[in-house]
Structure formats: C-alpha cells, structure tokens
KEZA-555560 format. One record per residue (C-alpha): residue number from 1; x, y, z. Coordinates in Angstrom, 1 decimal, m for minus. Last residue first. Layout:
REM KEZA-555560
<NUM,<X,Y,Z>>
...
***
This chain:
REM KEZA-555560
<360,<m45.0,m1.1,0.1>>
<359,<m45.6,2.2,m1.5>>
<358,<m43.5,4.2,0.9>>
<357,<m40.3,2.1,0.2>>
<356,<m38.6,4.6,m2.1>>
<355,<m40.1,7.5,m0.2>>
<354,<m38.4,6.4,3.0>>
<353,<m35.1,5.9,1.1>>
<352,<m35.3,9.5,m0.2>>
<351,<m36.0,10.7,3.3>>
<350,<m33.1,8.8,4.7>>
<349,<m30.7,10.5,2.2>>
<348,<m32.1,13.9,3.0>>
<347,<m31.6,13.2,6.7>>
<346,<m28.1,12.2,6.0>>
<345,<m27.3,15.3,4.0>>
<344,<m28.6,17.5,6.8>>
<343,<m26.7,15.4,9.4>>
<342,<m23.5,15.8,7.3>>
<341,<m23.9,19.6,7.3>>
<340,<m24.4,19.5,11.1>>
<339,<m21.2,17.4,11.5>>
<338,<m19.3,20.0,9.5>>
<337,<m20.5,22.8,11.8>>
<336,<m19.8,20.7,14.9>>
<335,<m16.3,20.0,13.8>>
<334,<m15.7,23.8,13.2>>
<333,<m16.9,24.6,16.7>>
<332,<m14.8,21.9,18.3>>
<331,<m11.7,23.1,16.6>>
<330,<m9.1,20.3,16.0>>
<329,<m9.8,20.6,12.2>>
<328,<m9.3,17.8,9.7>>
<327,<m8.0,19.0,6.3>>
<326,<m4.8,16.8,6.3>>
<325,<m6.8,13.6,6.9>>
<324,<m4.3,10.7,7.2>>
<323,<m1.4,12.7,8.7>>
<322,<m3.9,15.1,10.3>>
<321,<m5.3,12.2,12.4>>
<320,<m2.3,12.3,14.7>>
<319,<m3.8,9.5,16.9>>
<318,<m3.4,11.5,20.1>>
<317,<m4.9,14.5,18.3>>
<316,<m8.0,12.5,17.3>>
<315,<m8.3,11.2,20.9>>
<314,<m8.3,14.8,22.2>>
<313,<m10.8,15.7,19.5>>
<312,<m13.1,13.0,20.7>>
<311,<m13.0,14.2,24.3>>
<310,<m13.6,17.7,23.2>>
<309,<m16.9,16.6,21.6>>
<308,<m18.4,15.9,18.2>>
<307,<m22.1,14.9,18.1>>
<306,<m23.1,11.3,18.9>>
<305,<m25.2,9.1,16.6>>
<304,<m27.2,6.4,18.4>>
<303,<m28.3,2.8,17.7>>
<302,<m26.1,2.2,14.6>>
<301,<m26.3,m1.1,12.7>>
<300,<m23.4,m1.2,10.1>>
<299,<m24.0,m0.4,6.5>>
<298,<m25.5,2.8,7.8>>
<297,<m22.8,5.1,6.7>>
<296,<m22.5,4.1,3.1>>
<295,<m24.8,6.7,1.5>>
<294,<m23.5,9.5,3.8>>
<293,<m19.8,8.8,3.1>>
<292,<m20.1,9.3,m0.7>>
<291,<m23.1,11.6,m0.7>>
<290,<m21.7,14.8,0.9>>
<289,<m20.5,15.7,4.4>>
<288,<m17.5,13.6,5.7>>
<287,<m16.9,11.4,8.8>>
<286,<m14.0,10.4,10.9>>
<285,<m14.6,7.9,13.7>>
<284,<m15.2,7.4,17.4>>
<283,<m16.8,4.1,18.4>>
<282,<m18.7,3.1,21.5>>
<281,<m19.8,m0.5,21.5>>
<280,<m23.1,m1.4,23.2>>
<279,<m24.8,m3.2,26.2>>
<278,<m22.2,m3.1,29.0>>
<277,<m19.7,m0.9,27.2>>
<276,<m16.9,m1.9,25.0>>
<275,<m14.6,0.8,23.7>>
<274,<m13.3,1.7,20.3>>
<273,<m11.3,4.8,19.0>>
<272,<m9.8,5.8,15.6>>
<271,<m12.4,4.5,13.1>>
<270,<m12.0,5.7,9.5>>
<269,<m12.4,2.2,8.0>>
<268,<m15.4,1.6,10.2>>
<267,<m16.0,m1.6,12.3>>
<266,<m12.5,m2.3,13.3>>
<265,<m13.1,m4.8,16.1>>
<264,<m10.8,m4.3,19.1>>
<263,<m10.4,m7.7,21.1>>
<262,<m12.1,m9.7,18.3>>
<261,<m14.3,m12.7,18.7>>
<260,<m16.9,m10.4,20.3>>
<259,<m17.6,m9.0,16.8>>
<258,<m19.6,m12.1,15.8>>
<257,<m21.7,m12.0,18.9>>
<256,<m22.8,m8.5,18.3>>
<255,<m23.3,m5.8,20.9>>
<254,<m25.2,m2.8,19.4>>
<253,<m23.2,0.0,17.8>>
<252,<m23.0,3.5,19.5>>
<251,<m21.7,6.2,17.3>>
<250,<m19.2,9.1,17.5>>
<249,<m18.1,12.2,15.7>>
<248,<m15.0,13.6,14.1>>
<247,<m14.9,15.9,11.1>>
<246,<m13.6,15.7,7.5>>
<245,<m14.4,18.3,4.9>>
<244,<m15.9,16.9,1.7>>
<243,<m17.0,19.4,m1.0>>
<242,<m13.5,19.8,m2.6>>
<241,<m12.7,16.1,m2.4>>
<240,<m9.5,14.9,m1.0>>
<239,<m9.6,11.0,m0.9>>
<238,<m6.4,9.1,m0.6>>
<237,<m3.8,10.6,1.7>>
<236,<m1.0,8.8,3.5>>
<235,<1.7,9.7,0.9>>
<234,<0.5,13.3,0.7>>
<233,<3.3,15.2,2.4>>
<232,<6.0,12.8,1.2>>
<231,<5.0,13.2,m2.4>>
<230,<4.9,16.9,m1.8>>
<229,<8.5,17.0,m0.3>>
<228,<9.8,14.8,m3.2>>
<227,<9.6,17.7,m5.6>>
<226,<7.1,16.9,m8.5>>
<225,<8.6,16.5,m12.0>>
<224,<8.2,18.4,m15.3>>
<223,<8.8,16.6,m18.5>>
<222,<5.1,16.6,m19.6>>
<221,<2.9,13.7,m20.7>>
<220,<0.0,14.7,m23.0>>
<219,<m3.7,15.1,m23.3>>
<218,<m4.9,12.6,m20.7>>
<217,<m8.7,12.6,m20.3>>
<216,<m9.9,12.1,m16.8>>
<215,<m13.5,11.3,m15.8>>
<214,<m13.1,7.6,m15.8>>
<213,<m10.1,7.9,m13.5>>
<212,<m12.3,9.7,m10.9>>
<211,<m10.3,12.6,m9.5>>
<210,<m8.9,13.4,m6.1>>
<209,<m7.1,16.6,m5.2>>
<208,<m3.8,17.7,m3.5>>
<207,<m2.9,21.3,m3.6>>
<206,<0.5,22.3,m5.0>>
<205,<m1.0,25.2,m7.0>>
<204,<m0.1,23.3,m10.2>>
<203,<m2.3,20.4,m9.0>>
<202,<m1.1,17.4,m6.9>>
<201,<m2.8,14.1,m7.8>>
<200,<m4.8,11.3,m6.3>>
<199,<m6.4,9.2,m9.0>>
<198,<m9.5,7.1,m8.4>>
<197,<m10.5,3.7,m9.5>>
<196,<m14.1,2.6,m8.6>>
<195,<m14.8,m0.9,m7.2>>
<194,<m15.9,0.4,m3.8>>
<193,<m12.8,2.5,m3.5>>
<192,<m9.7,1.7,m5.6>>
<191,<m6.5,3.7,m5.5>>
<190,<m4.0,5.4,m7.8>>
<189,<m1.6,7.9,m6.2>>
<188,<1.0,10.5,m7.0>>
<187,<m0.3,12.0,m10.3>>
<186,<1.2,15.5,m10.9>>
<185,<m1.5,17.6,m12.5>>
<184,<m1.7,20.2,m15.2>>
<183,<m4.8,21.8,m16.7>>
<182,<m6.9,21.7,m19.8>>
<181,<m10.4,23.3,m19.7>>
<180,<m13.1,21.2,m18.1>>
<179,<m15.2,18.6,m19.9>>
<178,<m15.2,16.2,m16.9>>
<177,<m11.6,16.5,m16.3>>
<176,<m9.1,17.6,m18.9>>
<175,<m5.4,16.7,m18.7>>
<174,<m1.8,17.8,m19.0>>
<173,<0.3,15.3,m17.1>>
<172,<3.3,15.7,m14.9>>
<171,<6.0,13.2,m14.5>>
<170,<7.3,11.2,m11.5>>
<169,<8.3,8.2,m13.5>>
<168,<6.3,5.7,m11.6>>
<167,<3.3,8.0,m11.1>>
<166,<3.4,9.2,m14.7>>
<165,<3.6,5.5,m15.9>>
<164,<0.5,4.6,m13.9>>
<163,<m1.4,7.7,m15.2>>
<162,<m0.7,6.7,m18.8>>
<161,<m1.5,3.0,m18.1>>
<160,<m4.8,3.9,m16.6>>
<159,<m5.7,6.3,m19.5>>
<158,<m5.0,3.4,m21.9>>
<157,<m7.4,1.2,m19.9>>
<156,<m10.2,3.6,m20.8>>
<155,<m12.7,3.1,m18.1>>
<154,<m15.5,0.8,m17.0>>
<153,<m16.9,1.3,m13.5>>
<152,<m16.9,m1.8,m11.2>>
<151,<m19.2,m1.5,m8.2>>
<150,<m19.7,m3.6,m5.1>>
<149,<m23.4,m3.7,m4.0>>
<148,<m23.5,m7.3,m2.8>>
<147,<m19.9,m7.2,m1.7>>
<146,<m17.3,m9.1,m3.7>>
<145,<m16.0,m12.6,m2.6>>
<144,<m12.2,m12.8,m3.2>>
<143,<m11.4,m16.6,m3.0>>
<142,<m8.8,m19.0,m1.6>>
<141,<m9.5,m22.7,m1.7>>
<140,<m10.0,m23.1,m5.5>>
<139,<m6.9,m21.6,m6.8>>
<138,<m4.8,m23.0,m4.0>>
<137,<m6.1,m26.5,m4.4>>
<136,<m5.5,m26.2,m8.2>>
<135,<m1.9,m25.4,m7.6>>
<134,<m1.6,m28.3,m5.1>>
<133,<m3.0,m30.8,m7.6>>
<132,<m0.8,m29.4,m10.4>>
<131,<2.4,m29.9,m8.4>>
<130,<4.4,m26.7,m8.5>>
<129,<7.1,m26.2,m11.2>>
<128,<4.6,m24.6,m13.6>>
<127,<3.7,m22.0,m11.0>>
<126,<6.6,m19.8,m12.0>>
<125,<5.3,m19.2,m15.5>>
<124,<1.8,m18.8,m14.5>>
<123,<2.7,m16.4,m11.7>>
<122,<5.0,m14.3,m14.0>>
<121,<2.2,m14.1,m16.6>>
<120,<m0.2,m13.0,m13.8>>
<119,<2.2,m10.1,m12.8>>
<118,<2.9,m9.2,m16.4>>
<117,<m0.9,m9.0,m17.0>>
<116,<m1.6,m6.6,m14.2>>
<115,<m1.7,m3.3,m16.3>>
<114,<m3.5,m5.3,m19.1>>
<113,<m6.5,m5.4,m16.8>>
<112,<m8.1,m8.9,m16.5>>
<111,<m7.1,m9.4,m12.8>>
<110,<m9.0,m6.1,m12.0>>
<109,<m12.6,m7.3,m12.8>>
<108,<m11.8,m10.7,m11.1>>
<107,<m11.2,m9.0,m7.8>>
<106,<m7.6,m9.7,m6.4>>
<105,<m7.6,m12.2,m3.5>>
<104,<m6.7,m15.1,m5.7>>
<103,<m3.4,m13.4,m6.6>>
<102,<m2.3,m13.4,m2.9>>
<101,<m2.8,m17.2,m2.8>>
<100,<m0.6,m17.7,m5.9>>
<99,<2.1,m15.4,m4.3>>
<98,<2.0,m17.4,m1.0>>
<97,<2.3,m20.6,m3.0>>
<96,<5.4,m19.1,m4.7>>
<95,<7.0,m17.9,m1.5>>
<94,<6.6,m21.4,0.0>>
<93,<7.9,m23.0,m3.1>>
<92,<11.0,m20.8,m2.8>>
<91,<11.8,m18.0,m5.3>>
<90,<15.1,m17.6,m7.0>>
<89,<16.9,m14.6,m8.6>>
<88,<19.0,m16.1,m11.3>>
<87,<17.6,m14.5,m14.4>>
<86,<18.2,m10.8,m13.4>>
<85,<21.7,m11.6,m11.9>>
<84,<23.7,m8.4,m12.3>>
<83,<20.7,m6.2,m11.3>>
<82,<20.4,m8.3,m8.1>>
<81,<23.7,m6.9,m6.8>>
<80,<24.0,m9.5,m4.0>>
<79,<24.8,m8.2,m0.5>>
<78,<27.8,m7.0,1.5>>
<77,<28.6,m5.5,4.9>>
<76,<32.0,m4.2,6.0>>
<75,<33.1,m5.1,9.5>>
<74,<33.2,m2.3,12.1>>
<73,<36.8,m1.9,13.3>>
<72,<36.7,1.8,13.0>>
<71,<34.3,3.3,10.4>>
<70,<33.2,1.5,7.3>>
<69,<34.5,3.1,4.1>>
<68,<32.4,3.0,1.0>>
<67,<29.5,1.5,3.0>>
<66,<26.9,m1.1,2.3>>
<65,<29.0,m3.0,m0.2>>
<64,<27.7,m4.4,m3.5>>
<63,<28.0,m7.9,m5.1>>
<62,<28.4,m9.2,m8.7>>
<61,<29.3,m5.7,m10.0>>
<60,<32.8,m6.6,m11.4>>
<59,<34.5,m4.5,m8.8>>
<58,<32.3,m5.8,m6.1>>
<57,<33.4,m9.4,m6.8>>
<56,<37.0,m8.2,m6.7>>
<55,<36.5,m6.5,m3.3>>
<54,<34.9,m9.6,m2.0>>
<53,<37.8,m11.7,m3.3>>
<52,<40.4,m9.4,m1.7>>
<51,<38.6,m9.4,1.6>>
<50,<38.3,m13.3,1.6>>
<49,<42.1,m13.6,0.9>>
<48,<42.8,m11.2,3.8>>
<47,<40.6,m13.2,6.0>>
<46,<42.4,m16.5,5.0>>
<45,<45.7,m14.8,5.8>>
<44,<44.5,m14.5,9.4>>
<43,<43.5,m11.4,11.4>>
<42,<39.7,m12.0,11.5>>
<41,<40.5,m15.5,12.8>>
<40,<38.2,m18.2,11.2>>
<39,<41.0,m20.3,9.7>>
<38,<41.0,m23.0,7.0>>
<37,<38.5,m21.5,4.6>>
<36,<36.2,m23.4,2.3>>
<35,<35.4,m26.1,5.0>>
<34,<31.6,m25.3,5.3>>
<33,<32.2,m24.0,8.9>>
<32,<34.9,m21.7,7.6>>
<31,<32.8,m20.4,4.8>>
<30,<30.0,m19.5,7.2>>
<29,<32.4,m17.9,9.6>>
<28,<33.9,m15.7,6.9>>
<27,<30.5,m14.6,5.6>>
<26,<29.4,m13.6,9.0>>
<25,<32.6,m11.6,9.6>>
<24,<32.3,m9.9,6.3>>
<23,<28.9,m8.7,7.4>>
<22,<25.7,m9.5,5.6>>
<21,<23.4,m7.0,3.8>>
<20,<20.1,m8.5,2.7>>
<19,<18.7,m11.5,0.6>>
<18,<20.4,m14.1,2.8>>
<17,<20.1,m17.1,0.5>>
<16,<21.5,m15.0,m2.5>>
<15,<24.4,m13.9,m0.2>>
<14,<25.3,m17.5,0.5>>
<13,<25.0,m18.5,m3.2>>
<12,<27.3,m15.6,m4.2>>
<11,<29.9,m16.4,m1.5>>
<10,<29.9,m20.1,m2.5>>
<9,<30.4,m19.2,m6.1>>
<8,<33.3,m16.9,m5.3>>
<7,<34.9,m19.8,m3.1>>
<6,<34.5,m22.2,m6.0>>
<5,<36.2,m19.7,m8.4>>
<4,<39.1,m19.2,m5.9>>
<3,<39.6,m22.9,m5.5>>
<2,<39.7,m23.3,m9.3>>
<1,<42.3,m20.5,m9.6>>
***
C-alpha cells in the first residue's frame, strides 16, 4: 500500500512538472528510470500495475485522460486535473519574475482599477518568496512610459465590472448610450485605445459596433446569450464606428537611422506592406475617414500621400484584411471614394492647426 501511494505521488509530481498531456509510455519510462518500476516493457506486469493506478487516479479526479478510448495501440495520454489541486499549482521563480516584469508594463492608471486588484494581490503574495533586492530591481528596471498626449478618461468602474462579467459569462445587457433609448447588446470585447476604454458589442440586429465605456449606462443584465458564431466572426475586430469606413492607401516615409535597425519596421498599426527604396520607405496601410484616424495620422513624418491603387488592393487581399477590417472593400472605386472623404477631413484638420499657430 505504501509503495502504491509513493508511486501515485510520483506520477502526480511528474504530471505537474509537465503541465500538459503525457503518454502512458512516457510516464512508464520516467518511473522506470527513477527506480519506481522494475520493468520498462509495455507488456509487463509493471505496465498493467501502472495502467490500474492511472485509472484509479482518474476515478478520484486527480488526473484526466485525453481520450475515452484511444484507437489501436496508441498510448493513452494524461494530465493533472488542476481543479482538484487549486492550492498546489506551483510557479517557478523564473515565471514569477516574468509575471512581475509584465505587471510593470501596465499603465499606472489601469493598475489601480478594482478589476485588476486580484492580479496584483496575487503578484504581491507570490513575490514574498523572491529576494527583496531582486524584486525591487524588477520594479525599478522595467517601466511603462506613457506618450506625451496619452489620455485617460475617467469612467464608472462599476460599469466596467458589469461589462466584464457580461463578456466572461456571455450574457446580454440592456443599456443606454449617450442619452439614447434603451437597447440590448452582447458585449464581446473590451479594449484600450490611446488611454480610452471601448466596448465592442453585437447588437440585436447581429451587427458589431463600438462604444465608449464612459458613454454606456448599464440598466440590467439579461439571461440571453450570443451564439458562438458571432463571437468567432468578430474576434479580430476592435473599432467599428458608423462613420468610419476603412480604405487602403499609401505613404512615403523619409529614411530614418533609428528605423534601419529593423528589417521590417512597423510604423503604423494598420500597416500591411513595407518596402525600402533608395531615399524613402513605401508603406501601405488601412485608413479611416473621421477625426480619430485623421488627428493621429501625422505622428510620423510623411513626405507623400498616395491614392489607393489596384496594387494596394492585391496586397490587401493577400493579407486577408477583411478578417481584421470586415467593412473593407476590394473595389478601387469605393476605396478612392473613402480616401477622398479622408482627405477632406485631413485638410480641415490641417487648416485648424494652421489657424492655431497663425498668430506666432
């Protein structure tokens, strides 16, 4: 009985160290090398003893099998049932230091949100075992440095929790938005852009739309759920504004010494093509009419703006841009129409800036 108990503990420890499904053969070989089994043959009495013990451990929910009935001679695979050991899941020092480092890259404004407090409490609890000097070194050596114009818009933290719960539980919400009448949404995404939290949600008509969290007022949580098809359909989508229709266009960027360290520098988040020329970089990207994209467009130096072309659209198709931008069109005529709307907004933006500095 004692030998069987020791063998069970050794199996559990081994599966904990692996963290994924491991075949019976691999478990058998490990136990044989450690001296817990006397024979490594898959046809021996030792293998039968191991099979019985694995089955018993599964019966009491300590481990779980990958397949109910493996086909042919393929060995069964096993892993720890983590739900049975909630307090025994271990984390290495390397993993813990990585976790501490990751936490330093989160902006201060978001670290203080109640939504993230369990995460930081976990880090604090686990980090007690790390040498204090090393812990302070991590905290001071890795930093999130905000942009000069990065925003943080205050919002009702209760609303964030309600939307968060609705996403996790796949539940609908009845809401009002910016003084509108009440309507129903299925939240599927929460994301941050330039310091502002947005909610991506599927409406009753099954169209995806984006809302400012600060503009939402949650009235009640509903029992309705969203079919998995729609979550899959919009899993790559973030922004989806009514007045923004994506289009492709190109720009030329001056050669920069800092960018030459990278083989393919990613200058714009929506960039899908990059090529070095003799005295400039050629970039194709997705743009949008309206103030959000227009006001941020000239963060990088641009020496020329290039109208949409068939060449750009071919690259867009090759990169399957519709997965990320469902409303993008592969029609050259439509892309030119949206591009012209963007240029109108862009010229208005530049005129406003010209007036702002006109007195200096």
